[in-house]
Structures are given as C-alpha cells and as structure tokens.
N, C-alpha and C positions, 0 to 999 in steps of 0.2 A: 486432578491436580485443581485446585480452586481456581476460581477466574477472578481477576480484581479490574476495576477501573480506577485509574488516574482522578486526579483532581479537574486536570485541565479536560479530560474527556465528560467528567460529570458536568462543568460549568458548559461547556459545549452543547451538551445533550440537552440542557436544561433550556438553555439560551434558544436553541432551536425550538423547543416546546411553547415556549412563551410567544415567540416569533408567529407559528402554525395558528394558537389561539387567539392571538392579537389581529391576525391576518381573517380568521374566520368571523371576529368581532365588528372588522372594519366591513366585510362583506354583509355581515347583516346589516349594521349600522346604515349604509348606503342602500340596503334593499335590491342589491343585485341579485339573490335569491326571487324575492317576491316578484320582481321584474319577468322571470321566466314562467312565476304563477297565472299571472297576470291574465296571459292573454288566454289560457284554456280555460278560466274560470271566466271570462269576459265570452269566449264561445258559447260554454252553457247557460250565462245570463242571455245571450242572443238567442239561442232554440228557444228559451221558456217564453221569450218576447214572440218568436214566431208564433207558437202554438196560441198564446193568448190573442194573437190579432187573430189567428185562423176562428176561434172561439167568438169572438166579439163579431167576425166577418161571416158566419156560419158556415166556413169551408169545413169545421171538427162541430161534431154533435158533442154535447155535453159529457157523454159517456166518452168518445174518444180521447177528448181533452184530458181528462179523468186519469187513464191509463197512460197517457204519455207522460203527462206531469209528474205522474209519481214516476214511472221509468227514470225520466229526469234526473228527480231528485237522490234516485238510488246510486245514478250513476258517479255523483259530484265525488270529489274528493273532498272531504272535512277540511284535513289540515290547510290545502291550501283555501278553501272558502273561507276560513277563519282568520286567515291571514289577509288575503283580500278586502274583507271587511274591516282590518284592526279590530279584533276581535279582544286583544288586552290593551285595546287602548280605551276609549271611551265606554265601550259597552259593559266591558268588566268592571268598571269605576262607578257606573251609575247606582244609586243605592237602589233598594228596593222599597215596592209600597208598602203600606202597612197591611192592605189587605186587596188581595188581586193581585194579577199581573202588572208589570210594568212594561209598558211598550216604547221601545226605544226605534225611535225613526232614524235613519242616516242615508248619506249618498254613495253610491258605489263611485270608486276612482276612476278619473277618467281613462279610458283604455282606446287606443287604435282599433277600432270593429265595432263597439259596443255602442247600441244607439244610446243618445243622449235624454232622450224622453222615451222611457220603460212605460209600457201600455198598462202594466199592474202595480198597485201599489207594495211596498215593502217594509218590513220591521223585525225586529228582534223581540220577542217577548221573555221576561225577567222574571224568575220565580223563585222565593225560597222553599224549603220542606213545608207542606201542609197548605200552600198557597196554590190557588186555579185559574186558569182560566175558563170562567165562571160559563154554565150550561146556557148555550144559545143557539138560537137558527139562523137562517140568512135570509135574507130576501134580495132577487136581482142578483145575486151574487156568484163566484166561484172562488173558493182558496184552498190554499193548501201549505202543510206545515212540514217542517225538518227536523229535528230534535238535533239541536249542535249538541248538548252536554246535559248529563243526569239524567232522571228515568222519571215517568207520569206513567199515573194510571189514566188511561185513556179510553172514554165510551164513545160512544158513536150511535145515532137514531137516525131512523127514517122518518119524514115528516110527512105523514100521511093526510093530513085535515087541519083547519083552521076554522075556528070561530072569533068574535070579538074578544073572549075570555079566555080561551084555551088552545091547545095545541094535542092534537092527538099524536103522538109519536111510537116508535117501535124499534126497539134495543136490535143494533145492527152487528157493532164490535164492542169488546167488552177486556180487556187486557193492558197489558206492560208496555208502554213505548221507551225506548232505550236508545241511547246515541246511533244516528246514522236512521233512525226509523222515521217511516213518513206516515203520509194522513192526508187525504183530501176531501174536497164537498163539493157538490152541486146542490142546485135546487130539486134535481130527481136521484138523488144519491147521498146516502150517509149527511142529510141538509145539517142536523144538529151536533154537535160537539160539547163535550166537556172535559178537561184534561187538568190534573191534579199532581203537582209535583210529589215524588217521594225521595228525593236527594236532596240534600242538604244544599244545594243550590240545581237550578234549571234552566236551559235557554234553548228556545224554538224559534228556527227563520220562518216566517211566514210571508206568501205573497199573498194577494187578494186581486181580484179582477173584479170591478163595479159595471154595475149598467150594461149587463148583457142583452137586455131590451128594453121597452120604454116603462118608466116607474121609477120607484123610489129604490134605491140601495142599502141596505145597512142592517143592521143587529137585531134578532128578536129574543126579547130573555124569557126564557121558563123556569120555571120549579119541575124538574123531572120526578120527583119524589111525588108524585101524583096517584091519581085513582088508577089501578090495575083493572082492565078490561079484560074480558072472557078470551079473544085471541090474541092474547101476549101483549096489546101495544100498552100504554100510558095516559089519559087524559091530563095532560100537564097544563099548569095555571102559567097564563103571563104574566109578566112581573117586572118593573124597572129595573136598570141598572143598579141602582143602588141597592135594594133588595135582593138580588141576586149576589151581589159583591158581599151583603151582609149576611146572608144565608151559607155560601158556596167559595168566597174569596180567601 
C-alpha cells in the first residue's frame, strides 16, 4: 500500500524543519555553543601559562617544558580552539604576504579564570603554498607550533655552535606536519626550524616565551644549505631577515 502525505502534513513538516534550522542559526549567532567551549579552552590556556611561568621561574627544565607543552598542544580540541580565536573572522580575512609568513597577532576573549596577562606571546602564522616560516634559530627563547590547517614540510636542527658569521647545525626532524601536529623549540633541543607550506593555505598557532635568562631574545636567520661537515652537521651562514625571506620566503 502506497504511503501518501497530505498537503497540510507536508506544510507542517516543512515549517517544523524551518523552525529547527532557524533555532540553530539563532544559537550559533548568539554564541551559546561558544560559551560552552570557551571555559574548556581557557583552562587549556591557563595550563600553558602555568608551565611557562614554571619555566621562567626555573621550576621546570627546558626539556620538561618541551614535553609538557607538546602534550598540552596534542590535547586541545582544534575545532574549539578555532571557535575560541574567531578563526573564520579576522584571521581568515587577513591577506597573505607576497613572500614569507603573515604573523597575525590577536587577543583571546575574556573568560572567567583566564589570566588577563599571559606570560607568553601568541600569534597565527598564515601562509600560502610554497611560502615558508623561513629558517632561523632562537636566542633566549622557547617556542611551540600547532598546525591549525593545511600541511607543511617541517625541518628542525640542533644548534651546536656559533661564530660571528656562521652557525653549526645538525638535522633532527625532517617530515610532514599536518593539522593537529605539534613542534617545539628550546635553546637545548631543536633550536632551529624551517616550515614550508605544501597545501593551498596553511595556518600555524604559535606561542613564544622570551627572556628565559638575562640577555636579548630574538631570531637568528641562517641559510641551512651550507657546507656539509663530516659528522653530518652543516656550517650555515648567518643572514639577515630580508635575505632569508628572499631565499626561502
């Protein structure tokens, strides 16, 4: 026996569907879902801030901070984090640079329990295919990456020795980094890195902790395609940010 639906029943079902869809739109528009997400992500940021304070206060070694930071980065719910930072707003709309990464600085939303002054800096790196976070090392810093979107060819190097004009580095990591993958740097481990976008668009969430001890903090740009040494290390020339961007951006 064929099942039939009357015009009145059809209208009732359609109206109910429209009302349900309209309610969902209202909930999303009012950020009611986001309000449930924010305390969870805020707690995650609070934990990141705590281990950063412990590193600067020498309660954690750089190796311990690296392990704990990577563990926290792997635990975060990416969908919630993207909602929390309004990824589909200003971050997605900010244009790419012609060469090299676009660093987008932003403020986290105010949430009860989240410190208003985080001890670490934070930004999003935005790149299109073929662009790079150019090869560089770090002075007096600890930093960490989380791939939010896209894929990257990521390279890390240990920083073994410095002269005024060169840096001796040794490859430690060389592989693909995709959505959800993490990477971290300390003065003692994987101090130099280089990330090249291999997808149409790529986004990296970055935190950086400066002034681990006395002295200046900052990047030291190098050309990693230097002289290969017998022990597998590389004698890399120190270069300016402009030259690094011109060569690898």
